[in-house]
C-alpha positions in Angstrom: 23.1 12.8 -27.1 20.7 15.7 -26.5 17.7 13.5 -27.9 19.1 10.5 -24.9 18.8 13.4 -22.4 15.5 14.6 -23.7 14.2 11.1 -23.2 16.1 10.5 -19.8 14.3 13.7 -18.7 10.9 13.2 -19.7 10.9 9.7 -18.4 12.3 11.2 -15.1 9.5 13.9 -14.5 6.8 11.2 -16.0 7.8 8.8 -12.9 7.8 11.8 -10.5 4.7 13.2 -11.6 2.9 9.6 -11.4 4.4 9.3 -7.9 2.8 12.7 -7.2 -0.4 11.4 -8.2 -0.5 8.6 -6.5 0.8 9.5 -3.2 1.9 13.1 -2.5 -1.7 14.2 -3.9 -3.5 11.4 -2.4 -2.2 12.8 1.1 -2.6 16.6 0.4 -6.2 15.6 -0.6 -7.0 14.0 2.7 -5.2 16.7 4.7 -6.9 19.2 3.4 -10.4 18.2 2.9 -13.0 20.8 3.5 -11.5 23.8 5.4 -8.0 22.7 6.4 -7.6 25.9 8.3 -9.6 24.4 11.2 -8.0 22.5 14.2 -9.0 19.2 15.2 -10.6 18.3 18.5 -12.3 15.0 20.0 -15.1 14.9 22.7 -14.1 11.7 24.3 -16.4 9.1 25.5 -19.5 11.5 24.4 -22.9 10.3 24.1 -25.4 11.9 22.1 -26.7 14.2 24.7 -23.2 15.6 25.3 -22.8 15.9 21.6 -25.9 18.0 21.4 -24.9 20.3 24.0 -21.4 20.9 22.6 -23.4 21.6 19.4 -25.6 24.2 21.2 -22.7 25.8 23.1 -20.9 26.3 20.1 -23.7 27.6 18.2 -24.3 30.1 20.8 -20.7 31.1 20.6 -20.6 32.0 17.5 -22.9 30.8 15.0 -25.1 33.9 14.9 -21.9 36.4 14.4 -19.7 33.9 12.2 -17.0 34.4 14.5 -15.9 31.2 14.1 -16.9 27.9 11.9 -17.6 24.1 12.6 -17.1 21.3 10.5 -16.8 17.1 10.8 -16.2 14.6 8.5 -17.9 11.2 8.3 -15.5 8.6 7.5 -15.7 6.3 4.6 -18.9 4.6 4.0 -18.6 2.4 1.2 -17.2 -1.2 0.3 -15.6 -0.5 -3.1 -16.5 3.1 -3.5 -14.6 5.7 -1.2 -17.2 8.3 -0.1 -16.3 11.3 2.4 -19.0 13.5 3.6 -17.7 16.7 4.8 -20.4 19.2 6.7 -19.6 22.6 7.4 -21.7 25.4 9.1 -21.0 27.7 6.5 -20.3 25.2 3.5 -20.8 27.8 0.9 -17.5 29.3 2.2 -15.2 27.1 1.5 -14.0 25.3 -1.6 -15.3 21.9 -2.7 -12.6 20.4 -5.4 -13.6 17.0 -6.8 -11.8 14.0 -5.9 -9.2 13.1 -8.7 -9.6 9.2 -8.1 -12.6 7.4 -10.1 -13.2 5.2 -6.8 -13.2 8.2 -4.6 -16.1 11.1 -4.1 -16.0 14.0 -1.8 -19.2 15.4 -0.6 -20.2 18.7 0.9 -23.4 19.5 3.1 -24.3 22.1 5.4 -23.5 21.2 9.2 -26.8 20.7 11.1 -27.3 19.3 14.8 -28.4 16.1 13.7 -25.4 15.3 11.8 -23.0 16.4 14.6 -25.1 14.0 17.0 -24.6 11.3 14.7 -20.8 11.3 14.9 -17.9 9.6 16.8 -16.9 13.2 18.6 -14.2 14.4 16.2 -14.9 17.5 15.1 -12.9 20.7 13.7 -13.3 24.3 14.6 -11.2 27.5 15.0 -12.8 28.6 17.9 -10.4 29.4 21.0 -9.2 26.5 23.0 -10.1 28.4 26.1 -13.9 28.7 24.9 -13.7 24.8 24.1 -12.4 24.0 27.7 -15.1 26.2 29.2 -17.8 24.4 26.9 -16.5 20.9 28.3 -16.7 22.0 31.6 -20.2 22.9 31.3 -20.9 19.6 29.2 -19.2 17.4 31.7 -16.6 15.8 29.2 -13.4 16.1 28.1 -12.3 17.8 24.9 -8.8 17.2 23.6 -6.9 18.2 20.5 -7.0 15.4 17.6 -4.5 15.2 14.8 -5.5 13.6 11.7 -2.7 14.9 9.1 -1.5 12.4 7.4 2.4 12.7 7.1 4.7 12.9 4.2 7.5 11.2 5.2 6.1 8.0 4.6 6.2 8.4 1.1 10.1 9.0 1.1 10.9 6.4 3.8 8.7 4.1 1.5 10.9 4.9 -1.8 14.2 5.9 0.0 16.1 3.1 -1.7 14.7 4.0 -5.1 15.0 8.0 -4.4 18.3 7.4 -3.8 19.3 5.6 -7.0 17.5 8.0 -9.3 19.0 10.8 -7.5 22.4 9.4 -8.1 21.3 8.3 -11.5 20.2 11.9 -12.6 23.4 13.3 -11.3 25.5 11.0 -13.4 23.8 11.3 -16.3 24.1 15.1 -16.6 27.9 14.5 -15.4 27.9 12.3 -19.0 26.1 14.8 -21.1 28.5 17.6 -19.9 31.3 15.3 -20.7 30.2 14.7 -24.3 29.8 18.2 -24.9 33.5 19.0 -23.5 34.7 19.6 -27.2 32.0 21.8 -28.0 32.7 24.0 -25.2 36.8 23.6 -26.0 36.0 25.2 -29.2 33.9 28.1 -27.7 36.7 28.7 -25.0 39.2 29.1 -28.2 36.7 31.5 -29.6 36.6 33.4 -26.4 34.0 32.4 -24.9 34.0 33.0 -20.9 32.8 30.2 -18.7 29.7 32.0 -17.1 28.7 32.5 -21.0 29.2 28.8 -21.8 27.3 28.2 -18.6 24.2 30.1 -19.4 24.3 28.7 -23.0 23.8 25.3 -21.3 21.2 26.4 -18.9 19.3 27.9 -21.8 19.3 24.6 -23.7 18.5 22.7 -20.6 15.8 24.9 -19.3 13.9 24.7 -22.8 13.8 20.8 -22.8 12.7 20.8 -19.5 9.9 23.6 -20.3 9.1 21.4 -23.1 8.8 18.3 -20.9 6.8 20.0 -18.2 4.0 21.2 -20.7 3.9 17.6 -22.1 3.4 15.9 -18.8 1.0 18.3 -17.3 -1.1 18.4 -20.8 -1.3 14.3 -20.5 -2.5 14.5 -17.0 -4.8 17.5 -17.5 -6.2 15.8 -20.6 -6.8 12.9 -18.7 -8.7 14.0 -16.1 -10.9 16.4 -18.4 -11.9 12.9 -20.5 -12.5 10.9 -16.8 -14.4 14.1 -15.9 -12.6 14.5 -12.7 -10.6 17.5 -13.5 -9.2 19.5 -10.5 -7.6 22.9 -11.3 -5.7 22.9 -7.7 -4.2 19.4 -8.9 -2.6 21.0 -12.2 -1.4 23.9 -10.2 0.4 21.6 -7.3 1.5 19.5 -10.1 3.0 22.1 -12.0 4.7 23.5 -8.7 5.8 19.9 -7.8 7.4 19.5 -11.3 9.1 23.2 -11.1 11.0 22.2 -7.6 12.0 19.1 -9.6 13.5 21.2 -12.7 15.3 23.4 -9.8 17.1 20.5 -8.7 18.1 19.2 -12.0 19.2 22.5 -12.6 21.3 22.4 -9.3 22.5 19.2 -10.4 23.3 20.5 -13.8 25.5 23.3 -12.4 27.6 20.9 -10.1 29.0 19.5 -13.6 30.0 22.6 -14.8 32.9 22.1 -12.8 34.3 20.2 -16.0 34.6 23.6 -17.6 37.6 24.3 -15.8 39.5 21.3 -17.0 39.3 21.5 -20.8 42.5 20.7 -22.5 42.6 22.9 -25.4 45.6 20.7 -26.5 44.0 17.7 -26.6 41.0 18.9 -28.3 43.3 20.3 -31.0 44.9 16.5 -31.3 41.2 15.2 -30.9 41.8 13.3 -28.1 38.0 14.3 -26.8 37.8 11.4 -24.0 40.8 10.7 -21.6 41.4 7.4 -20.0 40.5 8.7 -16.6 37.1 9.5 -18.0 37.0 6.1 -19.4 37.9 4.5 -15.8 35.5 6.8 -14.0 32.5 5.6 -16.1 33.1 2.2 -15.9 33.4 2.5 -12.4 30.1 4.3 -12.5 28.6 1.5 -14.7 29.7 -1.4 -12.2 28.0 0.6 -9.2 24.8 0.9 -11.3 24.8 -2.2 -12.5 25.0 -3.5 -8.9 22.1 -0.9 -7.4 19.8 -1.4 -10.1 20.0 -5.0 -10.2 18.8 -4.5 -6.4 16.0 -2.4 -7.5 15.0 -4.8 -9.8 15.1 -7.6 -7.7 12.7 -5.5 -5.6 10.7 -5.6 -8.1 10.7 -9.1 -9.4 10.0 -9.9 -5.6 6.9 -7.4 -5.3 6.2 -9.4 -8.7 6.0 -12.7 -7.4 4.0 -11.5 -3.6 1.1 -10.1 -6.6 1.4 -13.3 -8.7 1.2 -15.3 -5.5 -2.1 -13.4 -4.0 -3.6 -13.3 -7.4 -3.0 -17.1 -7.4 -4.9 -17.5 -4.0 -7.5 -15.3 -5.3 -8.2 -17.8 -8.0 -8.1 -20.5 -5.3 -10.6 -18.5 -3.0 -13.0 -17.9 -5.9 -15.6 -20.2 -4.6 -15.9 -17.6 -1.9 -17.7 -14.9 -4.1 -21.1 -15.8 -3.0 -20.2 -15.5 0.5 -20.7 -12.5 2.1 -20.3 -10.9 5.4 -19.5 -7.4 7.2 -16.2 -5.8 5.9 -16.1 -4.2 9.3 -18.6 -1.5 10.9 -18.9 1.9 10.1 -16.7 3.9 12.7 -18.8 6.6 13.3 -22.2 4.5 13.6 -20.0 1.8 16.0 -18.4 4.6 17.9 -22.0 6.1 18.5 -23.6 3.0 19.6 -20.8 2.4 22.4 -21.7 5.7 24.0 -25.4 5.0 23.4 -26.6 2.2 25.1 -30.4 1.9 23.8 -28.8 2.4 19.9 -26.5 -0.4 20.9 -29.2 -2.4 22.0 -31.0 -1.8 19.0 -28.3 -2.7 16.9 -27.7 -6.1 18.7 -31.5 -6.9 18.3 -31.6 -6.2 14.8 -28.5 -8.3 13.9 -29.8 -11.1 15.4 -32.9 -11.2 13.8 -31.1 -10.5 10.8 -29.3 -14.4 12.1 -32.7 -15.6 12.5 -34.1 -14.6 9.2 -31.1 -16.1 6.9 -30.6 -19.3 9.5 -34.0 -20.0 8.6 -33.7 -19.7 4.5 -30.6 -22.2 5.2 -28.3 -19.6 3.9 -26.2 -18.4 7.3 -22.8 -19.9 8.6 -21.5 -18.9 12.1 -17.6 -19.2 11.6 -16.2 -17.4 14.7 -12.2 -18.2 14.5 -10.7 -14.6 14.8 -9.6 -14.9 18.1 -7.7 -17.8 17.4 -6.2 -16.2 14.3 -4.9 -13.5 16.5 -3.5 -16.1 19.0 -1.6 -17.5 16.1 -0.5 -14.4 14.8 1.1 -13.6 18.4 2.5 -16.8 18.6 4.0 -16.5 15.2 5.6 -13.1 15.4 6.6 -13.5 19.4 8.8 -17.2 18.2 6.6 -18.9 20.4 5.4 -22.7 18.3 1.9 -22.3 17.3 1.8 -25.9 18.2 1.4 -24.4 21.6 -1.8 -22.8 20.5 -3.1 -26.0 18.8 -2.3 -27.9 22.1 -4.0 -25.5 24.3 -7.5 -26.5 25.9 -8.6 -22.9 26.1 -6.9 -21.2 23.5 -7.8 -23.6 20.4 -11.4 -23.6 20.1 -13.7 -22.4 17.6 -17.6 -21.2 17.4 -19.6 -22.6 14.2 -23.1 -23.6 13.5 -24.3 -27.2 12.8 -24.7 -26.1 9.0 -21.0 -25.2 9.0 -19.9 -28.3 10.4 -21.9 -30.3 7.7 -21.1 -28.4 4.8 -17.2 -27.7 5.5 -15.8 -29.9 8.4 -16.5 -33.2 7.4 -15.8 -34.8 11.1 -16.0 -38.4 12.1 -17.2 -39.5 15.4 -14.9 -41.8 17.8 -16.4 -44.9 15.7 -15.1 -43.6 12.7 -18.3 -42.6 11.0 -19.5 -39.6 9.2 -20.7 -37.1 11.9 -23.9 -35.9 10.5 -27.5 -35.2 12.0 -25.9 -34.0 15.2 -28.5 -34.1 18.3 -28.9 -30.8 19.7 -31.3 -31.1 22.5 -28.9 -29.4 24.5 -26.2 -27.2 24.3 -22.9 -29.2 22.3 -19.4 -28.9 21.9 -17.2 -31.4 19.7 -14.1 -32.3 21.3 -11.1 -34.5 19.7 -10.5 -37.3 20.8 -7.2 -37.2 22.5 -8.8 -34.7 25.3 -10.8 -37.6 26.8 -8.6 -37.4 29.8 -9.2 -33.7 30.6 -13.2 -33.9 30.1 -14.3 -32.7 33.4 -11.6 -29.4 33.0 -13.4 -29.0 29.5 -16.5 -29.2 30.8 -15.9 -26.5 33.7 -14.1 -24.3 30.9 -16.4 -24.5 28.0 -19.7 -24.4 30.2 -18.4 -21.0 31.8 -17.6 -19.8 28.2 -21.0 -20.8 27.2 -22.7 -19.2 29.3 -20.8 -15.9 29.0 -21.8 -15.9 25.8 -25.7 -16.6 26.6 -25.5 -13.5 28.5 -23.1 -11.4 26.9 -25.1 -8.4 27.1 -24.4 -8.2 30.9 -20.8 -6.9 30.0 -22.3 -3.9 28.3 -24.6 -2.9 30.9 -27.7 -4.2 29.0 -30.2 -6.4 29.7 -29.5 -9.9 29.1 -32.1 -12.7 27.1 -31.0 -15.3 29.0 -31.9 -15.4 32.6 -30.7 -18.8 33.3 -27.4 -20.4 33.0 -26.4 -23.9 31.9 -25.5 -26.5 34.0 -23.4 -28.8 31.5 -22.8 -29.4 27.9 -23.2 -32.5 25.9 -19.6 -33.3 24.8 -19.4 -35.4 21.3 -15.6 -36.8 20.7 -14.4 -36.9 17.3 -11.3 -38.5 15.6 -8.2 -36.8 16.3 -5.7 -35.2 13.5 -8.7 -33.0 11.5 -7.0 -30.2 9.7 -9.0 -27.6 7.8 -8.5 -24.3 6.6 -10.9 -21.1 7.7 -13.4 -19.8 5.5 -12.1 -16.4 3.9 -9.6 -15.9 6.5 -6.0 -14.9 5.3 -3.9 -17.5 7.3 -0.4 -17.1 5.9 2.9 -16.8 8.0 6.6 -17.1 6.5 4.9 -18.1 3.2 3.5 -21.2 4.7 -0.3 -21.7 5.0 -2.0 -22.2 8.3 -4.5 -24.7 8.9 -6.7 -25.4 12.3 -5.6 -28.5 13.9 -7.8 -30.5 16.4 -9.7 -27.3 17.6 -12.6 -27.9 20.4 -15.9 -26.7 18.5 -18.6 -24.8 20.3 -21.9 -25.6 18.4 -23.9 -21.9 17.7 -27.6 -22.8 17.7 -28.6 -19.2 18.0 -29.5 -18.6 21.4 -26.7 -16.3 22.4 -27.2 -12.9 23.5 -27.6 -10.2 20.9 -24.4 -8.3 21.5 -22.4 -11.1 20.8 -23.4 -11.6 17.2 -22.9 -7.6 17.4 -19.3 -8.3 17.9 -19.0 -11.6 15.8 -20.3 -10.0 12.8 -18.0 -7.1 13.0 -15.1 -9.7 13.1 -16.6 -11.1 9.6 -17.5 -14.2 11.4 -21.3 -14.7 10.3 -21.3 -15.7 7.0 -24.2 -15.3 4.2 -24.7 -17.3 1.3 -26.4 -15.3 -1.4 -26.6 -14.9 -5.1 -26.4 -11.0 -5.1 -24.9 -8.5 -2.3 -28.4 -6.6 -2.3 -30.3 -9.4 -0.9 -28.2 -9.1 2.6 -28.5 -5.1 1.9 -31.9 -5.0 1.5 -32.6 -7.1 5.0 -30.0 -4.6 6.7 -32.0 -1.8 5.8 -35.3 -3.4 6.7 -33.6 -3.8 10.7 -32.1 -0.3 10.5 -28.0 -1.5 10.2 -27.5 -0.4 6.6 -25.2 2.8 8.4 -23.6 0.3 10.6 -22.5 -2.5 8.5 -20.3 -2.4 5.3 -20.9 -5.4 3.0 -18.6 -7.3 1.7 -17.7 -10.7 0.1 -14.9 -13.2 1.6 -12.7 -12.2 -0.8 -12.4 -8.3 0.2 -9.4 -9.1 2.1 -7.5 -10.9 -0.3 -8.7 -7.8 -2.9 -7.4 -5.4 -0.6 -4.1 -7.2 -0.3 -3.9 -8.0 -4.0 -4.4 -4.1 -4.3 -1.9 -3.3 -2.1 0.7 -5.5 -3.4 -0.4 -4.1 -6.7 0.4 -0.6 -5.9 3.7 -1.5 -4.7 4.7 -3.6 -7.6 3.4 -0.7 -10.0 5.5 1.6 -7.9 8.8 -0.6 -8.2 7.7 -1.0 -11.9 8.2 2.2 -13.2 11.4 3.0 -11.4 12.8 -0.3 -12.8 11.6 0.7 -16.3 13.4 4.0 -15.9 16.7 2.7 -14.1 16.6 0.0 -16.9 16.8 2.8 -19.9 19.4 4.7 -17.6 21.7 2.0 -17.4 21.5 0.9 -21.2 22.0 4.5 -21.8 25.3 4.5 -19.3 26.4 1.0 -20.8 26.3 2.7 -24.3 28.3 5.8 -23.3 30.8 4.0 -21.2 32.0 1.5 -24.0 31.9 4.0 -26.3 34.3 6.1 -24.5 36.4 2.9 -24.1 36.2 2.2 -27.8 37.0 5.7 -28.5 40.2 6.3 -25.9 41.5 3.0 -27.2 40.6 3.2 -30.8 44.3 2.9 -32.0 44.8 0.0 -29.8 41.9 -2.0 -30.8 42.5 -0.7 -34.7 46.4 -2.1 -34.6 45.2 -5.6 -33.0 42.7 -6.0 -35.6 45.1 -5.3 -38.6 47.6 -8.0 -36.9 44.6 -10.4 -36.9 44.2 -10.4 -32.9 41.1 -13.0 -32.2 38.3 -11.6 -30.2 39.0 -13.2 -27.1 42.8 -11.8 -27.3 41.5 -8.4 -28.0 38.9 -8.4 -24.9 40.8 -10.4 -22.7 40.9 -7.9 -20.0 37.1 -7.4 -20.3 36.6 -11.0 -19.8 38.5 -11.5 -17.0 36.7 -8.5 -15.4 33.5 -9.6 -16.1 34.5 -12.7 -14.2 35.4 -10.8 -11.2 32.1 -8.7 -11.2 30.2 -12.3 -11.2 31.4 -12.1 -7.6 29.2 -9.6 -7.2 26.2 -11.8 -7.0 27.5 -13.3 -3.7 25.4 -10.1 -2.2 22.7 -12.2 -2.5 23.7 -13.6 0.8 23.0 -10.4 2.5 19.9 -8.7 0.6 17.6 -9.4 -2.4 19.4 -10.1 -5.7 18.5 -11.5 -8.8 21.8 -13.3 -10.1 20.3 -14.3 -13.1 19.3 -10.5 -14.1 22.7 -9.4 -13.0 24.3 -12.1 -15.4 21.9 -11.1 -18.1 22.9 -7.3 -18.1 26.9 -8.3 -17.8 25.9 -10.2 -21.3 24.2 -6.9 -22.5 26.9 -4.9 -21.7 29.3 -7.2 -23.5 27.5 -7.1 -26.5 27.4 -3.5 -26.4 31.1 -3.5 -26.5 31.3 -5.7 -29.5 28.6 -3.8 -31.6 30.4 -0.7 -30.8 33.5 -2.1 -31.7 32.4 -3.2 -34.9 30.8 0.2 -35.9 33.7 2.6 -34.6 36.6 0.2 -35.3 36.0 -2.1 -38.1 34.1 0.1 -40.2 36.7 3.0 -40.0 39.8 0.8 -39.7 41.6 2.7 -42.6 41.0 5.9 -40.8 41.9 5.1 -37.5 45.2 3.4 -38.6 46.1 6.8 -40.6 45.3 8.5 -37.4 42.1 10.1 -39.1 
């Protein structure tokens, strides 16, 4: 029994160390990046001039005498590899631990006025808040407290069910362990041992096992990070402290089991009646409850696994998108700075339009502006309104694409049923399904205004527009109805059913819209570049000083992120499930062993009198049939009925195995009361 307990405790602490590694320490790293003793503040709506003034004022207040410190953290700046840049006024005075994850890097630099100005206005300092208020008044902006700490509660909320099951299982395993030692404790009691002395002996034995497991667990983690060159001493210290807390919790649960010492019946022990029917019934009820609880946990794992498999299948389906690149969002720091600096914003917009023109001339550019329609469909889906309402709305059901996208992906037909090739674009054009012909005038009015808004998009940001003249009307080309197509590289699934676009009005983009229009379109991933290698896009972005702004990713990036999230959830469920299954087998074994031992004489006499297996285990079989009604729980929650039936079969198999080992092999001893 000690070996089984050791294996369980090893699995328990290894599981908890995995959760510590993936969740608790990952949050701790970000919450304690750089100097965590500093308070966070944000300079709201701050331009570069404002930020420079703040930096100079803070410098006057404290840098000379080192009375206070200043720090800023740049947000992640890479696609696949996450990089955090920490800038500190006294960088040599702070701890500079490495990240333990292979895909994450922490870098530390001295803080300069250039870096402070080139930020989004979030900074950290120990300067008195009253002094900061004075600086804010002098500069003419608002400086408010900024909370960036990640709450650890989400770990508990995320794993609440599994943690609850693990706690209950741990307590039950310790109870069972204590009950299996009841004969040893009875002998000690006969020999004059006090209850206190027996408790101390149990604790000593238990703590020895726990110490061995803690050392083993920490050694595995330490050796792994030494091998991968990501060893961080504070990680080992914190892991040790975390495991010690778990050991203390286990000790408390073990002490709760010592109440059994008060119920040791010396006379029963002398008669070799180690296990009672009361214990047998208790274990049987525990086993049933655990079967139900663990089936729920396993069902969640299967659901997570199916979700992961579905996303992997989708990834294979979208492999064709691998050589299509776009922006995987903008660098938040650079974007925020540009929004507060019209000159920088205009420069970014002009650069993006030049990138557009460069790849358009090479025939490698697709415009695929559908993000607004995705948002409308999402809102409609979650609010309970039918998505058909969006499809039939001539103002909302529209997309913006270039002619190359129409030819390569949409395969439209005109109103005569002919393939729509070589569209005449002598004037601004939209493609409209024939079913809207009766609303020709209204569509002309709506989309002429919309087209002009995109032509003069810069004016909304107070920047001069490149298009001083508006258009008077659009060329409308009518197309066949009932045309459906997928959105290139966009994740469009609600309630498990893929959503396709149906009969949208299509605005043809010819590259004439204002530069800031393309700034926003690229940020949403709606400008797509067909290239062999990512570097081709990165190099051109560098030529136009856009490298700091744009994160480059393939159209697979959203799907890869989704897969990684599903994978993370699945592995969390898996490690819990493995431990739970092992524990369930352990409790099945103990429960059936106590059943067979407690009723050994009855089973032995039934065997001698020639009872059939069906007659011997008739009550058990009836119980199993009744337990099958537990599968009705599937009407209310995720519950894998096949797995539940499988563990009932395994339980009966273990019972038969123990019957053969304990009863049949020792039939003569049992009949003779041996």
